[in-house]
FIBANU-895265 format. One record per residue (C-alpha): residue number from 1; residue in three letters; y negated, z negated, x. Coordinates in Angstrom, 2 decimals. Last residue first. Example, Ala and Ser with C-alpha at 12.3 -4.5 7.8 and 13.67 -1.06 7.14 Angstrom:
<nr=2&rest=SER&py=1.06&pz=-7.14&px=13.67>
<nr=1&rest=ALA&py=4.50&pz=-7.80&px=12.30>
# end
This chain:
<nr=390&rest=LYS&py=17.85&pz=6.72&px=-12.16>
<nr=389&rest=LEU&py=15.09&pz=6.95&px=-9.44>
<nr=388&rest=THR&py=13.75&pz=3.39&px=-9.72>
<nr=387&rest=GLU&py=16.72&pz=1.11&px=-9.96>
<nr=386&rest=SER&py=18.52&pz=3.01&px=-7.13>
<nr=385&rest=LEU&py=15.90&pz=3.58&px=-5.19>
<nr=384&rest=PHE&py=14.97&pz=-0.04&px=-5.16>
<nr=383&rest=LYS&py=18.32&pz=-1.50&px=-4.46>
<nr=382&rest=ASN&py=18.60&pz=0.93&px=-2.07>
<nr=381&rest=TYR&py=15.23&pz=0.13&px=0.19>
<nr=380&rest=PHE&py=16.02&pz=-4.01&px=-1.05>
<nr=379&rest=ASP&py=19.49&pz=-3.26&px=1.56>
<nr=378&rest=LEU&py=17.42&pz=-1.55&px=3.71>
<nr=377&rest=ARG&py=15.51&pz=-4.03&px=4.49>
<nr=376&rest=LYS&py=17.91&pz=-6.69&px=4.93>
<nr=375&rest=LYS&py=19.76&pz=-4.66&px=7.18>
<nr=374&rest=LYS&py=16.69&pz=-3.36&px=9.26>
<nr=373&rest=LEU&py=16.06&pz=-6.90&px=9.54>
<nr=372&rest=PHE&py=19.34&pz=-7.97&px=11.17>
<nr=371&rest=ASP&py=19.58&pz=-5.13&px=13.35>
<nr=370&rest=LYS&py=15.88&pz=-5.50&px=15.13>
<nr=369&rest=GLU&py=15.94&pz=-9.15&px=15.79>
<nr=368&rest=TYR&py=13.86&pz=-10.95&px=14.57>
<nr=367&rest=HIS&py=15.58&pz=-14.23&px=13.59>
<nr=366&rest=LYS&py=16.16&pz=-14.52&px=17.25>
<nr=365&rest=ALA&py=12.59&pz=-14.97&px=17.92>
<nr=364&rest=GLU&py=13.74&pz=-19.29&px=16.36>
<nr=363&rest=LYS&py=16.37&pz=-19.46&px=19.66>
<nr=362&rest=PHE&py=13.61&pz=-18.01&px=22.11>
<nr=361&rest=ASN&py=10.70&pz=-20.59&px=20.80>
<nr=360&rest=ARG&py=12.90&pz=-23.73&px=20.64>
<nr=359&rest=ILE&py=14.07&pz=-23.11&px=24.05>
<nr=358&rest=ALA&py=10.61&pz=-22.36&px=25.45>
<nr=357&rest=GLN&py=8.96&pz=-24.90&px=23.45>
<nr=356&rest=GLU&py=11.14&pz=-27.44&px=24.82>
<nr=355&rest=ARG&py=10.66&pz=-26.30&px=28.24>
<nr=354&rest=LEU&py=7.02&pz=-26.55&px=28.12>
<nr=353&rest=THR&py=6.78&pz=-29.81&px=26.66>
<nr=352&rest=GLU&py=8.85&pz=-30.97&px=29.59>
<nr=351&rest=THR&py=6.25&pz=-29.56&px=32.59>
<nr=350&rest=LYS&py=3.07&pz=-30.47&px=30.68>
<nr=349&rest=LEU&py=1.15&pz=-29.24&px=27.88>
<nr=348&rest=SER&py=-0.84&pz=-31.90&px=26.36>
<nr=347&rest=LEU&py=-4.34&pz=-30.95&px=27.80>
<nr=346&rest=LEU&py=-4.23&pz=-27.14&px=26.30>
<nr=345&rest=LYS&py=-3.41&pz=-29.18&px=22.34>
<nr=344&rest=GLU&py=-6.46&pz=-31.72&px=23.51>
<nr=343&rest=ALA&py=-8.31&pz=-28.49&px=24.23>
<nr=342&rest=ILE&py=-7.10&pz=-26.91&px=21.31>
<nr=341&rest=GLU&py=-8.16&pz=-29.98&px=18.71>
<nr=340&rest=LYS&py=-11.73&pz=-30.09&px=20.31>
<nr=339&rest=ILE&py=-12.54&pz=-26.74&px=19.39>
<nr=338&rest=ASN&py=-11.15&pz=-26.87&px=16.32>
<nr=337&rest=GLY&py=-11.59&pz=-23.02&px=14.90>
<nr=336&rest=PRO&py=-8.60&pz=-23.19&px=12.76>
<nr=335&rest=GLN&py=-6.73&pz=-26.16&px=12.71>
<nr=334&rest=PHE&py=-4.33&pz=-26.88&px=15.05>
<nr=333&rest=THR&py=-0.52&pz=-26.29&px=15.90>
<nr=332&rest=MET&py=2.05&pz=-26.68&px=18.33>
<nr=331&rest=GLU&py=2.66&pz=-30.47&px=17.05>
<nr=330&rest=GLU&py=3.56&pz=-28.99&px=13.95>
<nr=329&rest=PRO&py=6.09&pz=-26.88&px=14.95>
<nr=328&rest=LEU&py=5.67&pz=-23.12&px=15.19>
<nr=327&rest=LEU&py=6.98&pz=-20.04&px=13.36>
<nr=326&rest=GLU&py=6.52&pz=-20.83&px=9.84>
<nr=325&rest=PRO&py=3.07&pz=-22.74&px=10.84>
<nr=324&rest=ILE&py=1.85&pz=-19.30&px=11.84>
<nr=323&rest=GLY&py=2.90&pz=-17.78&px=8.70>
<nr=322&rest=GLY&py=-1.13&pz=-17.50&px=7.56>
<nr=321&rest=VAL&py=-3.18&pz=-20.21&px=9.05>
<nr=320&rest=LYS&py=-2.81&pz=-23.80&px=10.89>
<nr=319&rest=SER&py=-3.41&pz=-22.15&px=14.53>
<nr=318&rest=GLY&py=-1.38&pz=-21.49&px=17.24>
<nr=317&rest=LEU&py=0.32&pz=-22.48&px=20.57>
<nr=316&rest=ALA&py=2.69&pz=-21.19&px=22.19>
<nr=315&rest=PRO&py=5.62&pz=-21.86&px=25.19>
<nr=314&rest=CYS&py=7.24&pz=-18.42&px=26.28>
<nr=313&rest=ALA&py=10.54&pz=-17.93&px=25.35>
<nr=312&rest=LYS&py=9.80&pz=-13.93&px=25.85>
<nr=311&rest=SER&py=11.17&pz=-13.68&px=22.41>
<nr=310&rest=MET&py=8.58&pz=-16.06&px=21.76>
<nr=309&rest=ALA&py=5.84&pz=-14.07&px=22.94>
<nr=308&rest=GLU&py=6.93&pz=-11.12&px=20.83>
<nr=307&rest=ILE&py=6.55&pz=-13.42&px=17.55>
<nr=306&rest=LEU&py=3.24&pz=-14.24&px=18.73>
<nr=305&rest=ALA&py=2.20&pz=-10.74&px=19.23>
<nr=304&rest=ARG&py=3.77&pz=-9.59&px=15.56>
<nr=303&rest=PRO&py=1.63&pz=-12.40&px=14.18>
<nr=302&rest=LEU&py=2.95&pz=-13.11&px=10.67>
<nr=301&rest=GLY&py=0.29&pz=-12.79&px=7.72>
<nr=300&rest=GLU&py=-2.92&pz=-13.91&px=9.75>
<nr=299&rest=THR&py=-6.70&pz=-15.40&px=9.38>
<nr=298&rest=LYS&py=-8.44&pz=-17.69&px=11.47>
<nr=297&rest=SER&py=-6.79&pz=-16.70&px=14.59>
<nr=296&rest=PRO&py=-6.09&pz=-18.66&px=17.67>
<nr=295&rest=GLN&py=-2.75&pz=-17.47&px=18.94>
<nr=294&rest=ILE&py=-1.83&pz=-18.86&px=22.00>
<nr=293&rest=TYR&py=0.69&pz=-17.94&px=24.60>
<nr=292&rest=VAL&py=1.08&pz=-20.16&px=27.49>
<nr=291&rest=ASP&py=2.46&pz=-19.76&px=31.35>
<nr=290&rest=ILE&py=1.26&pz=-15.90&px=31.25>
<nr=289&rest=SER&py=3.25&pz=-13.39&px=33.51>
<nr=288&rest=GLU&py=6.17&pz=-12.44&px=30.38>
<nr=287&rest=LEU&py=3.84&pz=-12.32&px=28.07>
<nr=286&rest=PHE&py=1.91&pz=-9.42&px=30.30>
<nr=285&rest=GLY&py=5.05&pz=-7.94&px=30.97>
<nr=284&rest=PHE&py=6.55&pz=-7.83&px=27.30>
<nr=283&rest=VAL&py=2.82&pz=-6.53&px=26.48>
<nr=282&rest=GLU&py=3.80&pz=-3.10&px=28.96>
<nr=281&rest=LYS&py=5.69&pz=-1.80&px=26.12>
<nr=280&rest=HIS&py=3.25&pz=-1.63&px=23.77>
<nr=279&rest=LYS&py=1.09&pz=-0.17&px=25.93>
<nr=278&rest=LEU&py=-1.97&pz=-1.97&px=26.92>
<nr=277&rest=PRO&py=-5.39&pz=-2.64&px=25.30>
<nr=276&rest=GLY&py=-7.98&pz=-4.70&px=27.45>
<nr=275&rest=ILE&py=-6.96&pz=-6.49&px=30.44>
<nr=274&rest=ILE&py=-10.18&pz=-9.24&px=30.09>
<nr=273&rest=LYS&py=-9.90&pz=-11.86&px=32.28>
<nr=272&rest=ILE&py=-11.74&pz=-15.11&px=31.67>
<nr=271&rest=GLN&py=-11.59&pz=-18.07&px=34.26>
<nr=270&rest=ASP&py=-14.60&pz=-16.30&px=36.61>
<nr=269&rest=ALA&py=-16.50&pz=-15.60&px=33.11>
<nr=268&rest=VAL&py=-16.63&pz=-19.77&px=32.70>
<nr=267&rest=GLY&py=-20.03&pz=-20.95&px=32.77>
<nr=266&rest=LEU&py=-20.44&pz=-21.04&px=29.01>
<nr=265&rest=ARG&py=-22.90&pz=-18.24&px=28.81>
<nr=264&rest=GLU&py=-20.70&pz=-16.22&px=30.84>
<nr=263&rest=SER&py=-17.89&pz=-16.68&px=28.84>
<nr=262&rest=LEU&py=-19.89&pz=-15.81&px=25.83>
<nr=261&rest=ARG&py=-21.31&pz=-12.84&px=27.03>
<nr=260&rest=ILE&py=-17.85&pz=-12.04&px=27.87>
<nr=259&rest=LEU&py=-16.54&pz=-12.33&px=24.40>
<nr=258&rest=LYS&py=-19.37&pz=-10.70&px=22.78>
<nr=257&rest=GLU&py=-18.63&pz=-7.67&px=25.40>
<nr=256&rest=PRO&py=-15.03&pz=-6.87&px=24.42>
<nr=255&rest=ASN&py=-15.13&pz=-3.75&px=22.94>
<nr=254&rest=GLY&py=-11.76&pz=-2.74&px=21.15>
<nr=253&rest=GLN&py=-8.02&pz=-2.88&px=21.89>
<nr=252&rest=GLY&py=-6.37&pz=-5.66&px=22.93>
<nr=251&rest=VAL&py=-4.93&pz=-7.94&px=26.07>
<nr=250&rest=LEU&py=-6.82&pz=-11.22&px=27.24>
<nr=249&rest=HIS&py=-6.43&pz=-13.60&px=29.93>
<nr=248&rest=TYR&py=-7.66&pz=-16.94&px=29.53>
<nr=247&rest=HIS&py=-6.97&pz=-19.16&px=33.34>
<nr=246&rest=PHE&py=-7.14&pz=-22.90&px=32.61>
<nr=245&rest=ILE&py=-9.16&pz=-25.73&px=34.55>
<nr=244&rest=ASN&py=-9.43&pz=-29.24&px=33.92>
<nr=243&rest=GLY&py=-12.01&pz=-31.31&px=35.52>
<nr=242&rest=GLN&py=-13.65&pz=-32.66&px=32.42>
<nr=241&rest=GLY&py=-16.42&pz=-29.69&px=31.90>
<nr=240&rest=LYS&py=-13.98&pz=-27.82&px=32.56>
<nr=239&rest=LEU&py=-12.21&pz=-28.92&px=29.69>
<nr=238&rest=LYS&py=-15.30&pz=-27.87&px=27.05>
<nr=237&rest=ALA&py=-15.11&pz=-24.32&px=29.07>
<nr=236&rest=ILE&py=-11.79&pz=-23.85&px=28.79>
<nr=235&rest=ALA&py=-11.94&pz=-25.27&px=24.36>
<nr=234&rest=LYS&py=-15.06&pz=-22.49&px=24.29>
<nr=233&rest=ILE&py=-13.13&pz=-19.53&px=25.80>
<nr=232&rest=VAL&py=-10.33&pz=-20.93&px=23.41>
<nr=231&rest=ASP&py=-12.62&pz=-20.59&px=19.89>
<nr=230&rest=ALA&py=-14.44&pz=-17.13&px=21.39>
<nr=229&rest=GLN&py=-10.91&pz=-16.08&px=21.25>
<nr=228&rest=GLY&py=-10.50&pz=-16.82&px=17.38>
<nr=227&rest=LYS&py=-8.42&pz=-13.89&px=16.04>
<nr=226&rest=TYR&py=-11.66&pz=-14.33&px=13.10>
<nr=225&rest=PRO&py=-14.18&pz=-12.33&px=15.32>
<nr=224&rest=VAL&py=-12.84&pz=-8.79&px=15.90>
<nr=223&rest=ASN&py=-14.28&pz=-7.10&px=18.87>
<nr=222&rest=LEU&py=-11.08&pz=-8.28&px=21.05>
<nr=221&rest=ALA&py=-8.36&pz=-7.13&px=18.95>
<nr=220&rest=ALA&py=-5.05&pz=-9.40&px=19.31>
<nr=219&rest=VAL&py=-2.96&pz=-10.68&px=22.22>
<nr=218&rest=THR&py=-3.49&pz=-13.81&px=23.59>
<nr=217&rest=GLY&py=-2.61&pz=-15.34&px=27.09>
<nr=216&rest=VAL&py=-3.25&pz=-18.99&px=28.52>
<nr=215&rest=ILE&py=-2.65&pz=-18.95&px=32.38>
<nr=214&rest=LEU&py=-2.51&pz=-22.60&px=33.96>
<nr=213&rest=PRO&py=-5.16&pz=-23.37&px=36.72>
<nr=212&rest=ARG&py=-3.46&pz=-24.96&px=39.55>
<nr=211&rest=SER&py=-2.48&pz=-28.57&px=40.27>
<nr=210&rest=PHE&py=0.20&pz=-28.25&px=37.62>
<nr=209&rest=ASP&py=2.26&pz=-26.33&px=39.85>
<nr=208&rest=THR&py=4.76&pz=-24.58&px=37.76>
<nr=207&rest=GLN&py=8.13&pz=-23.76&px=39.69>
<nr=206&rest=GLU&py=10.14&pz=-25.38&px=36.96>
<nr=205&rest=ILE&py=8.30&pz=-23.75&px=34.25>
<nr=204&rest=LYS&py=9.04&pz=-20.35&px=36.11>
<nr=203&rest=LEU&py=12.46&pz=-21.04&px=36.09>
<nr=202&rest=LEU&py=12.62&pz=-21.56&px=32.46>
<nr=201&rest=ARG&py=11.38&pz=-18.69&px=31.77>
<nr=200&rest=LYS&py=13.33&pz=-16.59&px=34.14>
<nr=199&rest=GLU&py=16.58&pz=-18.11&px=32.16>
<nr=198&rest=LEU&py=15.04&pz=-17.34&px=29.11>
<nr=197&rest=ALA&py=14.49&pz=-13.41&px=29.55>
<nr=196&rest=SER&py=18.02&pz=-13.82&px=31.13>
<nr=195&rest=GLU&py=19.22&pz=-14.38&px=27.64>
<nr=194&rest=ASN&py=18.46&pz=-11.06&px=26.51>
<nr=193&rest=LEU&py=17.31&pz=-10.91&px=22.74>
<nr=192&rest=PRO&py=18.73&pz=-7.56&px=20.72>
<nr=191&rest=GLN&py=15.33&pz=-5.48&px=20.51>
<nr=190&rest=LEU&py=12.68&pz=-6.60&px=18.06>
<nr=189&rest=GLU&py=11.48&pz=-5.87&px=14.85>
<nr=188&rest=VAL&py=8.61&pz=-7.38&px=13.53>
<nr=187&rest=ASN&py=7.47&pz=-6.35&px=10.16>
<nr=186&rest=SER&py=9.09&pz=-9.06&px=8.83>
<nr=185&rest=CYS&py=11.16&pz=-9.29&px=6.12>
<nr=184&rest=HIS&py=10.60&pz=-11.59&px=2.90>
<nr=183&rest=ILE&py=12.12&pz=-10.19&px=-0.48>
<nr=182&rest=SER&py=10.88&pz=-8.84&px=-3.98>
<nr=181&rest=GLN&py=11.05&pz=-8.44&px=-7.41>
<nr=180&rest=GLY&py=8.93&pz=-8.01&px=-9.63>
<nr=179&rest=ASN&py=6.80&pz=-11.03&px=-11.23>
<nr=178&rest=THR&py=4.56&pz=-11.08&px=-7.96>
<nr=177&rest=PRO&py=2.82&pz=-14.09&px=-6.13>
<nr=176&rest=TYR&py=-0.38&pz=-14.01&px=-3.61>
<nr=175&rest=ARG&py=-1.13&pz=-17.30&px=-2.40>
<nr=174&rest=MET&py=1.96&pz=-18.52&px=-2.38>
<nr=173&rest=GLN&py=3.78&pz=-15.26&px=-1.79>
<nr=172&rest=LEU&py=1.89&pz=-14.93&px=1.09>
<nr=171&rest=PHE&py=2.55&pz=-18.11&px=2.60>
<nr=170&rest=GLU&py=6.45&pz=-18.64&px=2.04>
<nr=169&rest=LYS&py=8.90&pz=-17.06&px=4.35>
<nr=168&rest=THR&py=6.56&pz=-14.18&px=5.44>
<nr=167&rest=VAL&py=6.18&pz=-10.54&px=5.92>
<nr=166&rest=TYR&py=6.31&pz=-10.00&px=1.95>
<nr=165&rest=ILE&py=8.20&pz=-6.96&px=1.14>
<nr=164&rest=SER&py=7.73&pz=-6.03&px=-2.96>
<nr=163&rest=TYR&py=8.89&pz=-4.37&px=-5.78>
<nr=162&rest=PRO&py=7.25&pz=-3.91&px=-9.18>
<nr=161&rest=VAL&py=3.91&pz=-4.40&px=-8.88>
<nr=160&rest=LYS&py=2.57&pz=-6.12&px=-11.94>
<nr=159&rest=LYS&py=1.57&pz=-9.39&px=-10.77>
<nr=158&rest=MET&py=0.25&pz=-8.29&px=-7.41>
<nr=157&rest=LEU&py=-2.57&pz=-6.11&px=-8.46>
<nr=156&rest=ARG&py=-3.95&pz=-9.36&px=-10.09>
<nr=155&rest=LYS&py=-3.53&pz=-11.19&px=-7.15>
<nr=154&rest=GLN&py=-4.82&pz=-8.35&px=-5.06>
<nr=153&rest=GLN&py=-8.32&pz=-8.20&px=-7.08>
<nr=152&rest=TRP&py=-8.44&pz=-12.28&px=-7.34>
<nr=151&rest=MET&py=-8.45&pz=-12.31&px=-3.75>
<nr=150&rest=LYS&py=-11.15&pz=-9.55&px=-3.36>
<nr=149&rest=TYR&py=-12.99&pz=-11.32&px=-5.74>
<nr=148&rest=HIS&py=-13.12&pz=-14.97&px=-3.61>
<nr=147&rest=ALA&py=-13.41&pz=-13.25&px=-0.64>
<nr=146&rest=ILE&py=-16.89&pz=-11.16&px=-1.64>
<nr=145&rest=LEU&py=-19.51&pz=-13.45&px=-0.73>
<nr=144&rest=LYS&py=-17.95&pz=-15.07&px=2.01>
<nr=143&rest=GLY&py=-17.20&pz=-11.25&px=3.70>
<nr=142&rest=ARG&py=-21.37&pz=-10.82&px=4.15>
<nr=141&rest=TRP&py=-21.40&pz=-13.96&px=5.59>
<nr=140&rest=ASP&py=-19.29&pz=-13.49&px=8.63>
<nr=139&rest=TYR&py=-15.13&pz=-12.58&px=9.09>
<nr=138&rest=ASN&py=-13.52&pz=-15.79&px=8.61>
<nr=137&rest=TRP&py=-14.02&pz=-15.03&px=4.49>
<nr=136&rest=TYR&py=-13.23&pz=-11.85&px=4.47>
<nr=135&rest=ALA&py=-9.90&pz=-12.29&px=6.57>
<nr=134&rest=ASP&py=-8.82&pz=-15.46&px=4.93>
<nr=133&rest=PHE&py=-9.22&pz=-13.98&px=1.13>
<nr=132&rest=THR&py=-7.28&pz=-10.73&px=2.01>
<nr=131&rest=CYS&py=-3.81&pz=-12.60&px=3.67>
<nr=130&rest=ALA&py=-1.85&pz=-10.70&px=5.81>
<nr=129&rest=VAL&py=1.07&pz=-8.26&px=5.60>
<nr=128&rest=TYR&py=2.45&pz=-7.66&px=1.85>
<nr=127&rest=GLU&py=4.42&pz=-4.33&px=1.71>
<nr=126&rest=VAL&py=4.06&pz=-3.05&px=-1.37>
<nr=125&rest=LEU&py=7.39&pz=-0.08&px=-3.25>
<nr=124&rest=CYS&py=6.05&pz=1.84&px=-5.75>
<nr=123&rest=PRO&py=7.91&pz=3.91&px=-7.73>
<nr=122&rest=LYS&py=5.61&pz=6.35&px=-10.02>
<nr=121&rest=ARG&py=4.29&pz=5.22&px=-13.69>
<nr=120&rest=GLU&py=1.72&pz=7.49&px=-12.93>
<nr=119&rest=LYS&py=-0.94&pz=4.07&px=-13.94>
<nr=118&rest=LEU&py=1.47&pz=1.81&px=-11.80>
<nr=117&rest=ALA&py=0.78&pz=4.71&px=-8.97>
<nr=116&rest=PHE&py=-2.85&pz=4.68&px=-8.90>
<nr=115&rest=LYS&py=-2.92&pz=1.14&px=-9.18>
<nr=114&rest=ALA&py=-0.67&pz=1.15&px=-5.71>
<nr=113&rest=ALA&py=-3.10&pz=3.77&px=-4.32>
<nr=112&rest=GLU&py=-6.13&pz=1.86&px=-4.99>
<nr=111&rest=TYR&py=-4.91&pz=-1.13&px=-3.33>
<nr=110&rest=GLY&py=-3.28&pz=0.79&px=-0.53>
<nr=109&rest=SER&py=-6.60&pz=2.45&px=0.14>
<nr=108&rest=ALA&py=-8.52&pz=-0.58&px=0.18>
<nr=107&rest=SER&py=-6.22&pz=-2.38&px=2.57>
<nr=106&rest=PRO&py=-4.16&pz=-5.78&px=2.15>
<nr=105&rest=LEU&py=-1.64&pz=-4.87&px=1.65>
<nr=104&rest=ARG&py=0.42&pz=-1.44&px=2.72>
<nr=103&rest=SER&py=1.39&pz=0.81&px=0.02>
<nr=102&rest=LEU&py=4.73&pz=2.94&px=-0.38>
<nr=101&rest=ILE&py=4.65&pz=5.54&px=-2.95>
<nr=100&rest=ILE&py=7.62&pz=7.70&px=-3.79>
<nr=99&rest=ASP&py=7.57&pz=10.94&px=-5.58>
<nr=98&rest=HIS&py=4.32&pz=12.07&px=-4.36>
<nr=97&rest=ASN&py=2.09&pz=15.35&px=-5.00>
<nr=96&rest=LYS&py=0.24&pz=12.60&px=-8.29>
<nr=95&rest=VAL&py=-0.21&pz=10.10&px=-5.27>
<nr=94&rest=ALA&py=-1.54&pz=12.23&px=-2.99>
<nr=93&rest=ILE&py=-4.37&pz=13.53&px=-5.70>
<nr=92&rest=LYS&py=-5.53&pz=9.76&px=-6.80>
<nr=91&rest=ILE&py=-5.66&pz=9.13&px=-3.14>
<nr=90&rest=ILE&py=-8.25&pz=12.05&px=-2.14>
<nr=89&rest=GLN&py=-9.81&pz=11.36&px=-5.31>
<nr=88&rest=ARG&py=-10.58&pz=7.70&px=-4.25>
<nr=87&rest=ALA&py=-11.83&pz=9.20&px=-0.69>
<nr=86&rest=LYS&py=-14.27&pz=11.06&px=-1.94>
<nr=85&rest=TYR&py=-15.64&pz=8.58&px=-4.77>
<nr=84&rest=TYR&py=-15.42&pz=5.81&px=-1.86>
<nr=83&rest=ASN&py=-17.56&pz=7.78&px=0.85>
<nr=82&rest=LYS&py=-21.01&pz=7.33&px=0.83>
<nr=81&rest=PHE&py=-21.69&pz=4.40&px=-1.36>
<nr=80&rest=PHE&py=-18.60&pz=2.86&px=0.32>
<nr=79&rest=LEU&py=-19.79&pz=3.89&px=3.50>
<nr=78&rest=LEU&py=-22.87&pz=1.90&px=3.34>
<nr=77&rest=PHE&py=-21.35&pz=-1.65&px=2.68>
<nr=76&rest=SER&py=-18.41&pz=-0.69&px=5.09>
<nr=75&rest=LYS&py=-14.88&pz=-0.21&px=4.22>
<nr=74&rest=TYR&py=-15.42&pz=3.64&px=3.43>
<nr=73&rest=ASN&py=-13.70&pz=5.50&px=5.84>
<nr=72&rest=PRO&py=-12.90&pz=8.98&px=5.24>
<nr=71&rest=PHE&py=-9.52&pz=10.25&px=4.37>
<nr=70&rest=PRO&py=-7.07&pz=11.59&px=5.98>
<nr=69&rest=ILE&py=-3.62&pz=13.36&px=4.56>
<nr=68&rest=VAL&py=-0.85&pz=12.99&px=7.15>
<nr=67&rest=SER&py=2.59&pz=14.83&px=8.22>
<nr=66&rest=PHE&py=6.08&pz=14.10&px=8.39>
<nr=65&rest=ASN&py=9.46&pz=15.72&px=8.26>
<nr=64&rest=ASP&py=9.00&pz=15.68&px=12.00>
<nr=63&rest=ASN&py=6.12&pz=15.64&px=13.27>
<nr=62&rest=LYS&py=6.82&pz=12.90&px=16.33>
<nr=61&rest=ILE&py=4.37&pz=10.05&px=15.97>
<nr=60&rest=GLU&py=3.17&pz=9.33&px=19.90>
<nr=59&rest=THR&py=2.57&pz=6.44&px=21.59>
<nr=58&rest=PHE&py=-0.91&pz=4.97&px=22.53>
<nr=57&rest=LEU&py=-2.83&pz=3.81&px=25.40>
<nr=56&rest=GLY&py=-2.01&pz=7.07&px=27.65>
<nr=55&rest=LEU&py=-3.38&pz=9.04&px=25.15>
<nr=54&rest=ASP&py=-6.85&pz=7.97&px=26.56>
<nr=53&rest=LYS&py=-7.32&pz=10.86&px=28.70>
<nr=52&rest=ASN&py=-6.63&pz=13.48&px=26.16>
<nr=51&rest=LYS&py=-10.10&pz=12.16&px=24.25>
<nr=50&rest=ILE&py=-9.42&pz=10.36&px=20.89>
<nr=49&rest=ALA&py=-10.09&pz=11.24&px=17.42>
<nr=48&rest=VAL&py=-9.69&pz=8.82&px=14.14>
<nr=47&rest=VAL&py=-7.99&pz=9.37&px=11.42>
<nr=46&rest=ARG&py=-8.00&pz=7.58&px=8.42>
<nr=45&rest=ILE&py=-5.01&pz=7.12&px=6.19>
<nr=44&rest=LEU&py=-2.32&pz=8.86&px=4.09>
<nr=43&rest=PHE&py=0.73&pz=8.71&px=6.10>
<nr=42&rest=THR&py=3.38&pz=11.80&px=4.38>
<nr=41&rest=VAL&py=6.99&pz=11.12&px=4.86>
<nr=40&rest=HIS&py=9.49&pz=13.56&px=3.94>
<nr=39&rest=VAL&py=13.07&pz=13.59&px=3.04>
<nr=38&rest=GLY&py=12.75&pz=10.28&px=0.86>
<nr=37&rest=LEU&py=13.25&pz=6.56&px=1.15>
<nr=36&rest=ASN&py=14.96&pz=5.67&px=4.57>
<nr=35&rest=LEU&py=12.64&pz=8.30&px=5.90>
<nr=34&rest=TYR&py=10.33&pz=5.10&px=5.96>
<nr=33&rest=ARG&py=12.11&pz=3.61&px=8.80>
<nr=32&rest=GLN&py=11.58&pz=6.65&px=10.85>
<nr=31&rest=ARG&py=8.15&pz=7.42&px=9.94>
<nr=30&rest=LEU&py=7.51&pz=3.18&px=10.94>
<nr=29&rest=ALA&py=9.27&pz=3.65&px=14.25>
<nr=28&rest=ASP&py=6.42&pz=6.50&px=14.60>
<nr=27&rest=ASN&py=3.69&pz=4.11&px=14.87>
<nr=26&rest=ILE&py=1.22&pz=2.48&px=12.84>
<nr=25&rest=HIS&py=1.14&pz=-0.62&px=15.05>
<nr=24&rest=ILE&py=-0.16&pz=1.36&px=17.89>
<nr=23&rest=GLY&py=-0.42&pz=5.05&px=17.09>
<nr=22&rest=PHE&py=-0.77&pz=8.63&px=17.65>
<nr=21&rest=TYR&py=-1.03&pz=11.83&px=16.53>
<nr=20&rest=ASN&py=-0.98&pz=15.57&px=17.61>
<nr=19&rest=GLY&py=-3.50&pz=17.79&px=16.52>
<nr=18&rest=TYR&py=-4.33&pz=20.00&px=19.80>
<nr=17&rest=THR&py=-7.53&pz=18.02&px=20.76>
<nr=16&rest=ASP&py=-5.90&pz=14.40&px=19.78>
<nr=15&rest=THR&py=-5.08&pz=12.53&px=16.79>
<nr=14&rest=TYR&py=-5.29&pz=8.34&px=16.00>
<nr=13&rest=ILE&py=-4.11&pz=6.50&px=13.42>
<nr=12&rest=PRO&py=-6.10&pz=3.93&px=11.51>
<nr=11&rest=GLY&py=-5.11&pz=2.45&px=9.73>
<nr=10&rest=ASP&py=-6.47&pz=2.15&px=6.07>
<nr=9&rest=HIS&py=-2.72&pz=2.08&px=4.95>
<nr=8&rest=VAL&py=-1.06&pz=4.46&px=2.33>
<nr=7&rest=PHE&py=2.88&pz=6.02&px=2.95>
<nr=6&rest=LEU&py=3.70&pz=8.08&px=0.63>
<nr=5&rest=VAL&py=7.50&pz=9.06&px=0.30>
<nr=4&rest=LYS&py=8.40&pz=13.12&px=-0.94>
<nr=3&rest=LYS&py=12.11&pz=12.81&px=-2.49>
<nr=2&rest=SER&py=14.63&pz=15.28&px=-1.73>
<nr=1&rest=MET&py=17.46&pz=12.22&px=-1.67>
# end
């Protein structure tokens, strides 16, 4: 199988002064996964330089059978006119020079690559991981101006794509249906779950003293408004006025200044702890330390952090967007942005509820164990290869 694979996504990934590459979710596990499709994998992606002292926050992407084609950012209004044509030409040439095109959508670069692949009649496989409409609509007023157009664009493309992998069971398939062949298969791949995680959680719950603050946690970018951490801070402030105290711990990349200012203005800065970015393996330690996980997003595909929290038998709350209702029961979900409802859900957390949800979530997370998803994905890869490389 001497085929060259091109993976296309906006990214970014990161590079040090020696030309080594690093990532978080776009990582070495993806390089290894995509080598099941060919002998060499190229990431066509935005690349950001980082200082060597910051490397501890990322995992290295090995250079075995791997290369990178960087392209300029053209996602903002001003950068679009400056960089779009150049980026488009880079993508077009890369598609021509590779045998198999793997586009992750929604992304501006992935969209262009899939279009070129279809035009060139190259084998093309799309991974659909989030709702483009929700992302634009919940970003800011500028996003609302183009959300419907972007959704129409993606719908039109997906109708033509011959092979697709959706991360959700139903949500993204309904929003962006394809006439081609598809499966649902999450990008999250958990190591086999250890029953000791559930035992530790149940002991932690039994020892919970409700006279002290419950620790609520979220893992998500800190500078992206639609991740919804601001709504949780507002709910905690609302509850403080009623004599109920919660602490909120936040893990993630990005500048947290807006969230810090909000907590100060609402008088709950002493209840908010910004932890910042953690290595992936360190995230699991964080999830074990909190009492409740909350995913307050205004848009999602199938959130990795929520599934990982469930694998640690963490009781969880989440908004009714994307694939979150596929993971959590109705009573543990709320309308995105509804501060009153978030506060009510937090208040409803008692020992028995925490215990029931811990057991339930741990059981549900077993569906996302690595071996099960790997076989499902490889079977689809083999079908794709056998039918497109005849």
